[in-house]
N, C-alpha and C positions, 0 to 999 in steps of 0.2 A: 507196370512200374509208370504207362505213359502216366497215367492219371497223380501217381505220386509226383513226377517231375511238375505238371501242370501246377500242382499245387506249391510246388518250393518257389517257382515261379511269381506267381500273384500272390503269394505270401510275403517275397523279399524282392518284388519288382524293383525297389528303389535301390535296394546293395546291390541287384546286378545289374541295374543301368549303372550305379557309380561304378563297378567294377569294370564295364564295358566302356566306360569315358576313360579309365587308366591305358586301357587295353588300346584305345584309340589312337593314342599319344604316342605309345611306346613301338605299335604299328606304323603311323606317319614318317617318326623317327627314321626306324630300323629300314621304312621301303626307301625311302630317299637317299638314306646311305647305300644300302646293297643297290639300287636303280641307277646310282652314279658308280659305284663301283663295278658293275655290268657294264656299264655303255660309255663312260668317258673312256677308256681304254682301247677298247674296240674301234669307237668314231677317230678318236687319233691316228689309229693303226692304219683305219680304212681312207682316211685323208694323205695321210704320207703315203701311202699305195698309188691313190688315185693321179696321184701329182708327182710319180715316181720321184720321191726324194731320195738323194744321196743318203747312203751311211756315211759317210766321211766326205768331209771338206777339207781340202788342202789349197791355201794361198800362197804364191811364191812371188818375188817381184819378177816382174817382165821380164828385165834383163836378165834372169836366171832361169826364164822358163825354154828349157833348149831341150833339144831333143834327146839330149842324155837324160834328164832328168825325167823326159817322158817314159825312158826305158826304163829308169829305174823303178817307178809308181808300177809301170805295166808287170815289172819282174815282182814286186812284193809279194810275200805270201799272203792267201787269202781274197787278193783284187781281181774281181770279175771284169767290170770296164770303168773304163773311165773318159771322162768328155770337160776336154778344157773350155773355159770363156774368158774372155777380156774382161775386167773390173777395174773399179779405183775403190779404192780401200783406204779412208783417211780419217783421221779425230776431226769430230764437228759439233758444233754447237747447234742445237735447233733453238731455235728463238719461238716463245709464245707458246712451248709445248706444256699443254695443262695450265698456261698462265704464268709460265718460267720459261729460263733456257735450259736446255736439258744437253748435258755432256755426253756423247757415247759416239764410240765406233761407227762409220757408216759405211755399208759397201753400196756402190752405184753401178747396177748393170745395165748392159744395151739390151733395151727391150726388144727391138726388132731383131735380134739374133736367134736364131733357131736353135730350142733347148729340147732334148730327151730326158732328161735329169733335171729335178728340181723345177718342175712345171709350176704355173701358177692357176690360178681361176679366178679371173673379174667377178666381184663383187656388187659394185658400182664405178660407174661413170658421168665426168663431168660434160655438161651440155658445151659445145664447141674443141676445140684444142685445148691441150696442155700438154706440159714438157717433166712431167716428173708423176711415178705411179708411185703409191705408198703402200704399206702392207695395214691388213685390219689391226693388228695390236695398235699401230702407230696413230690408226684412224680413229680408233675408239678411245684408247688410252690418251693421247695427245689430245684429242677433239680438236680432229681437223677431218674436212669432207671435201669431196670432190666439186672443182670451180674455185676454191679456194686458194689463197695463196700460202705459201709455204717458204720459210728464209732459213737457209744451213749457213754458218760460217763456218768456211773452210781455208785453212791456212792461212787465215788473219782478214779474208774478202768474206762478206756478203753475198751470197748467191740466191736470187730469187727464182722462184719457180710457182709455176699454176698447176694445180692437183689433177691429174688427167682422169685417175679412178684409183677403185680402192681393190685390192687382190688378196687373195688367201693365198699364203705361200707358208710349208711344211721346215722349211731348210733350217730359220735362225729362228721364227715366231716371237719370242719378246725380249726384253731387255736384259732377261737372264743368259743368255748366249753370249750378251757385251755388246752386241753387232745388231744395229737396224737394217734391214737390205731395202733399197731403193731402185726403181729402176727408171731411164730416160731415153727416149727414142733418139736413134742413131745417131741423128746431128746435133743434136743438144750433148749425146756421150762424150763425140769428138770434139765438142769445143770445150768441154772438163775435161778430156785427157790432154788437149791442147794449153789450157790454164794451171793444170796442177801433174803435169808428168812424174814428180814423186811418188804418187800415188795410184800410178799404173802398176796393176795387179795381176795376174793370170789366177784363176780360181780352176782347180780339180774337181772336178764331181765323181766321186768313186762311190761305185757299187759294189757290195764285197760278195763274194763267194756266200752259196747256202749252206750253214751251219758256222761261218766264221762271226767271231766278235768283231763288231765295229772300232769300240775300243782299242783291242790289240791293234788292227790293222794300223787305226788312226797312229797308234805309241811306234808300229814299225815303220811307216812312212814321215813320222817328224825324225827321227833317227837315222834314218835314210839322206832324209831331207836336209840333215842340219846346217851342212857347207853353202845348201843356197839358201837357207833362212826362210822361215814359213811363220810371218807374222801371224795366219788365223790356222787353226787347225781343232776342227769341231767333230764329233760322232753324233750321231741320230741317239745313240744309248744317253748320251748325256744329256743334248738337249730335252730330250723328252725329258727326264727325270727334273731338272728344273722348271721344266714347263707344268708338270704334275704337280708341283710342291703346294700349293694351295687345295688343289682337288684332295689331295693325300689327308692334310691338315682337316679339312670340313669332315669328311668320311669317318676319319678317326672318332673326331667330337661327337659327331650324329651315334656312332657305334657306341662310344662311354656312356652317352646320357642315356641313349635306349637301353643298355644293358642295367643303370641305375634305376631306372623305370620300371622294369621288367621283375627287378628285385622287389620290388615295392608291391608291383602286381600279385608275386606268388606269396608273399609275407602275407597279403591280406586274402588272397584266397583261402591258404590255410586255415587262418585263422577266423573267416566267414563259417567255411564249413565244420570246424571244431564248434563252434558257438551254435550253429543249427542244432549239430547233433545232442549238445547238452540240453539246449533249450525241448526240442522235439525227443527227448531221451523216452517218456513213455509214450510215445505213439510210436516210435522204434521198436519199442518192446513186443506191443500190441502185433505190430506188421511182421514181427518173428515168430511168435506165438502164433499165430493165423497159418504159418507156415511158407513165408519169405524169408527168403536166405538174408547174408548178410551182402554178400555179392550182387544180389539183385536190386537190393535198396541202397549199396553206394553206385551201381550204374545209374541208377533213377537220380540221384544226389547229383552226381557228376554233369550229365547232361546237359542242365540248364547252363552250367559256366564251359562247357566246349561248345555251345551253341552260341553264346555270348560273345565266347573269344574268336569266333570265326568269325560272325556278323561283324562285329566291332572293328577286328583284322582286316576285312575287306573295305569298311569305310573309311579305314585310318589309310589304306594303301590307295584309296580313290582320291582323299583329301592330299595326299604325298603327289598328285600328278597337277597338283597348283602350287606345292612349295618348291617340287626340284626344278622347275624351269629356271624359279627366281636364283636360287642358288648354282645352277647350269650357268645360268649370264654371268655371274661374276667370276666361276671359272672360265669361261669362255673369254673374259675380259683379261684376265690375267695369263691366262696361257696362249691368246694369240688366235686362237681358232674356233671357226663355226661349230657352236653343238646345241643343240635342240634337245632338252632333257624328254624323254618319252616312257611310257612307261614299259616293262621289262618283265616278261612273262619270269623267267626264273628269279628275280628279286620277290616279287610278290609269291612265286610257291615255296621258296626259303622262308619269307617273310609267316606265312599262316602256318606252314610247318613247326618252325622254331616255336613260336608263340603257342599253337595249339599243343605242342608237345610237351610242352614245359608247364601249362596249365592243367591238362591231365597228370602228369605226374607230382604236382603239389596238390591238386583234388584229390586224389589217390591216397597220399601222406595223410589228408585231414581227415580221410573219412577209413582208415585203416581200425580205428576203435570199433567199428561199427562189426567186425567178424568177431570180436571177443563179448559183443554186448549179449549179457543173459537177460530173456524177456521177464523171467519173475523178479528179478535184481531192479530192470529197467521199470516196470510197473508198480513196485514198491518206492520206488525213488532211490534206491540205492546205487552210485556209480563210485566206479575206481578212483575217481577225480576227487568225489567229497570226503573220501575215506585219505587219500594222501595228503590235500591240500584242506585244513581246517581255518576256516574265517575265524579270529580272535573275538570273543567277546565285548561286548561296549565298553563294560566296567574294566575293563583292561588295557582300555584305550587312552593313553594320556589328555588332557585337555578335557575342555567343559564336553558338551554332548553332541553340538554342530563340531565340533573338531574331529570326535571320537568317529563320526560317521562318516566325516570327510576320508580320513585317515582307514577306516573301515572298507569304506569305497574302493579305496585306491590299491590294498594289499588283495581286493577279493578276486582280483583276474590277472594272473601271470601272465598268460598269454595276451590279453590285451597291452598290458604294460610294455610286454617287449616289443609288440608292432610299434605303439605309438613312438615309445624310444628309438627304435631303428627309424623312422620316418623321419624323426626330427633330428637325428643325426647325418642320413644320408640329405636331407634338406638343408643342415646348415653348413655342408661340404659345399653343396651345389652354389647356394648362395652366397660363400663367401669366395668361390674361384670368380664369380659372376663380378665381386666386388674388387677382387684384386685386377681383373679385366680392366673392368672400366675407371678403376683409378687409375692404373699406367697408360689406358688410353685416351683418358679424356681430363682427368685432373695433371696427371706429369706427362702428358703425351711422347714427350721425348725419348722417356722409357722403351714405349715398343717401337719408334722410331730407329733408335740405337740398339735395340737386340735384332732387328730385320736389315739395318744397315751397317756400313762401314764410317771411316772417320768424315762428318759433315761439317766445314765451318761454315759460318755467317758470308765468307766472300771468295771466292776463288780467281787469285790475280796471275795473269799469264805476263812476267818479265821480256823485256826484250833482250837480244844476244847479250852477255854478258855483263846482263844489268842485274842480277840476283840479289848481291850482296847490297848494293846501293838501293834497289825500290823494297827490300827488306826494313830497310833505317829509316827509310825516308816514311814509310807506312805506320811502322811504330811510331812516329813521332804525331801520327793524326789525333786527335783530343777522340776519345771514345774508341780508340783501338786497344783492346785488351793484352793478345798475341798475335804474332806471327813467326808461323815457321814455314818452310823447303817441305813439302810433301808431295812428291812426284811419281806416276804409276806409270813404271815401265814394264818389260814384256822379258819374262827369259824362258828357258827350257831346263824341267828335270823330269827323269824318267822319259826323255822323249817327249814328253808334252809341255806344251807353250803354257803359258798362266802369266797372270797378274802380278809384277813384283812393287809392291809399295817400298819405297826408298824414302829415307829419311834420315837425321838425326835427330831427329826428336818426338820419338814417340811418346815418351813418359809425359809429354806438353799437350799429347792427343788429350779430347774431350771424351771421347767414345773408345776409352780400351777393348782393344775387341782380341788382346791375348789371354788365353785361357789356360794355361800352364807351362809355366818356365819363366823366360825372359823375352824381352826384345833385344833384338840383335846389338851392341855396342861396339863392335871392331870390325875391320875391314873382312874379317876371315870367320863370322858368324851369319847366321840366317834364322829366323822364325820361320817355320812349315805351316801351311795351312792345315785345317783338319782333315782331308782329304787325304793326304801324304803319311797322318800322325803313324799310322801303323805299320808303314813300311819304313819310317825313319825315326828312330828314338831316339830323345834326347841324348847328346853326348856322341853321337855317332855322324858320321863325314858323308855329305852328299854333294854331286857333282853337278852343278851348275853350267847350263850353257848359254850364249848369247851369240849370233852370228857365228865366227869361227873358233872361238876361245870357248873353252871349255876347263873350269877350276874347280877347287873341293874348298869346301864350305864344314862348318862345326854347326851341327842343330843344336840351337841353345832355348827353342820354346816354340808353343804352338799358339796359330790365330786362327778366327773364322772369318768367314766372306759368306754370307747366304746367296747373293747372287751369282757367286762363280764359284759356288756348289764345293768350298773350302780349299778349291786348286788355285791355291795363291801362294806367295812368300812375302817377309819382310828384310831388306838390307839395307843397311847403309847406305851411306855417299859412299864413302870412300870401297864399302864393299861391293856396290856396282861398277864404280869406275873402273875398278881389277876387270870388269869382264868389257866395257865401253868406255876408253880412256877419254873420248871425246864429251862424257857425260858434264866433268868438271869443267868445263865452258860453255855448257850449254843450259838456257834457262830451265831453271827449275819451279815448278809448279807452287805457289806461295799459297797456302791457309791463312784467311784473316778473321781471327775472333775478335767479335764485339755484343753487345747485347743488342738482341734482336731488332728491338724496336729504333737501333740507330744504323739498320744496314746501309737502308738507301740514303743518309746521310754522309756515310763512312765513302759507298761506292763513288758518291760526288765530290767529294776529297779526295778519293785516290786518284780520279781521274781529273780533276784542278790541277792538284799539287804533283803527279806522276806523270802526266800525259809521255812525256819522254823517256821513261823508265818501264810504262806497264802497257802493252799493246791492248789486253783486255780483262772486262772484267766480269763477274758470273754471281749473280745475286742466289746464293744456293739456300737463302734464309726463305726464300719465297716457295722454291720446290718443297724446301722441307715441311712447311707450314700448310701447304696443298696434299700432302702425303700424309700430314699427319693427321689431318680431317677427315681423309676419306679412310686410312685405319683406324679414328676414332667412331667414324660411325659405323663401318661395320663388326666393330667388339661394342660399342655399346646396342647396337641390335640386337646381336648375340647374347648379351648380359640381360637386355630385358625379356628377351625370349626363356632365358634360363630364368628369370626372378618370377614370369608367368606361370611357368613350369611349377618353378616349387610350391609357388601358393595355389595354385590347381591341383596338385596332386595331394598338398596338405589338407585340401579341402575335402578332395573326392574321400580318403582314407578317413578323417576325422568325422566326416555323414557317415559311414558305413559303421566306424565303432559305436559312435554316440546313438544311432539309431538301432544298433542290434542290443548293447546295453539296456535301452530303454525297455525294446521287445522283452530281454531276456528278466528284467527286473521290475516290469511292469506289475505285477501284484504287491510286491514289499513299497514301490512307490505310492500305488492307492492305499498301502495301511497307513505309511506316513502321511498321507495327506488325510485322512479320517482323523489321527492324532492331531491335528493341527496343522503342519506345516503347509507352506504357501509353495505354488509351483515354482516361484522366484526363488524359494530358498531350495526348493531340489534341482533347480537346474545349476543352479550356483554352484553345489555340494556335486554333481555329476561333471561339469567342468573343472572344478577343485580337483577331483578325484584324478584325472587325465594330468596334470600340471606337475606333480614328483617324476614320471616318466620322460614329459615333455622335455622340462628343466634337466633332467639327466641326459639326457641325448644330446641336447643343443649344447650342454657344456662340453660333452665327449667330442659331440664336433668340430666345437672352438677349438679345443685342446688338438683335434687331431689336424685340422685346418691350418693349425696355428705352424704344428713341425712339418707337417706333408706339402706345405703351400709351394714352398721354393720347386722342392723336388719333382713333384709332379708337373709346373709352369715349367723346367728344365726339359724334363722329359717328353713334355707333350712338342715344344720347338726344336728338341734334337731332331724330330719326324723328318723337320724341314731344314736340317744343317746348323744350327743355333745350337753352340758349344755352351756359352757363357750368355746366361739373361741377364738383362740392365733391369726384369722389375725390381720393384721396391713390394716390400709384405708387409705393411704396417699391423702389429698387433691388434690394435685398434678394430681391425677389418672383420677376424673372426668371432670378437667379441661383439661388437656391433650387428652382426649377422643373427648369433646367439637371440641376444634378445631381442631384435624386432622377431624374431620367427616364432619365441615363446609367446609373445604377447599376440601377435598374429593367430596362433595356434589356442589360442585362451579365449580370444574372442570368437572367432569359426566354431568351437567347440559349445561355448555358449549359444551362439544363435541357431546349432544345430538341435538343441534339447526342446526348442519350441514345442514337438507334439508331445512332451510331457503334460501338456495344458490340459490335453484332451482326456487324459486318464481320470475317472468318475469312480469314487469310493464305492457309490450306493450301485453301478454299473457292476464293477467287478465282484458286490454282492451279492446280488440279482444271478450273475454268471454262475 
């Protein structure tokens, strides 16, 4: 059988190489996905263990951090160890954070204080002294380096620091935890404590008992410390889920497209084997007549596919070691920890076993007909297929001779039509999805940004004490300002968990409506819950909301999303939050200012000049938005380009194998047609035209399915990272354009792959 296997390889070397190329693509994608799946999580866990990261972090005001509070923490079920530290917690704006002002809560710790839990590892240091150490995420995403200056606006004052170094920490990681961690030497930390006494807090780093759920322990601690107040309460599980968000999304995309490529491979494998069986039917009959069994012949035919599959898979896995580090660097940037992707033996073994297994399965399906092959019938040229499928005579075909021949060709091979149609269908889906991503990330970049973020105006203004109303009126009068609303982010407790509360009376006036079900709150007794709380609190139910020492009941009227907060948010009206905090009525409310993006700088200058006595600070959110949109757009454009290249490459490989197989199978017929006067060009166009009906049918069906399924698929994809309401547009023209473009590309490729027909010589066929 070795001779027969080698014969199959020599005769169909081009087809086997095309099959191997497609296997290579699938192996590269699947290998990268499985490598990330097998290494990112363990790397995260190893770093967390190495740095002794706390399972729960609770922060309480320094004045409330009494011995009784420590005793309550020690006695809480699931707590194994507690380590208190003095920290500063405040809302700050980081100037020139990736080119703009970035507002976020910051925690500054004493760098010289000894720590057992929540340790850090130095990654880079500055030459000379410095007075602030920053985390890896701040350095990479914010574009800061040791030795550079970093300026934080705290409590209306700008504090300038020299960056002493960059450290890796696993406590907060990235901005998804809503806190960025810094550390300062003891002397500078003491000065900051004296300058901002209201920011003095005590952090309790908690290690939980073996088998205890960190989220459950955190909830118990928050309920037990509700009286003392807990401005920050996080657990390792929630922080990990937020930091691994991009990793999960990338792995999902890679696996989905690897599966699609594998489907094409399997269909192609089955088609090619069946085509060989039909073409070499007489030879198979002779072998059976000589005593070879159907099983022996089947094994000989399947062997080249298995060898090509294993070889291409290994090469694809080797190439994945080049692609995976690039993907890993993106994950490390978003997650905020050091990750260098390396080859993983488990990922390689699973990929090889999966692709080799399915290749063998579908190759076996393709050679099943050999078992029923009768030597006499095969030698005489009689086949079950020819009895089942009768080609209609030319004189019964519509149109002239050329049209009749093309139609006869199109109907001659149902299996070929099915393969080409399925390929056109799948490739149309892929290109349509890529077009939707590109459109919403580059043509209308606000759609992708709004999907992944909450409300973002062009300008954020912070008014002075008791000047909110006057500041709103004066800002509205500035030319170019389209609207001004009060939109403040506070913090409340629900079910023992502290979370952001978006407080406003103008939710309907926002540009990015993050409500996905029900209504926004409209009265002092209503609340809209985040998606993470939706299952526990149906619309119409009552929920207890706490702040400080006050706990009141509210009626759930709707659900809202917040990707960065993991869906753990809520919405309240001004009156609703004032019930919990009466001082809020007289406190300054954050103002969101809307204008055209191009007018942002001018509007900020106008606010600073005309409202200097009413507004303490303004933030250019448009610049941050543009920076983020450019980053998202470049990532999505790269993904879309890769998908387009993948679609065209797969289309070309499949068509090459189909067309070459058709030429080999119909070689004698083409020779006869050439002898009758047909030119090579006419026959080439006939072959290409014979594939067009199946191509057009698959593309049309793909466009219809893409048009109907684009939104559900997009929503399902983004739901994996907490998006409950996608802001994507789905223009109907995109699937139509994708179908037309793919049909034209497939027609051109099919015509190009028919060039071997020029080498067919009627004289040579006669002499043979």
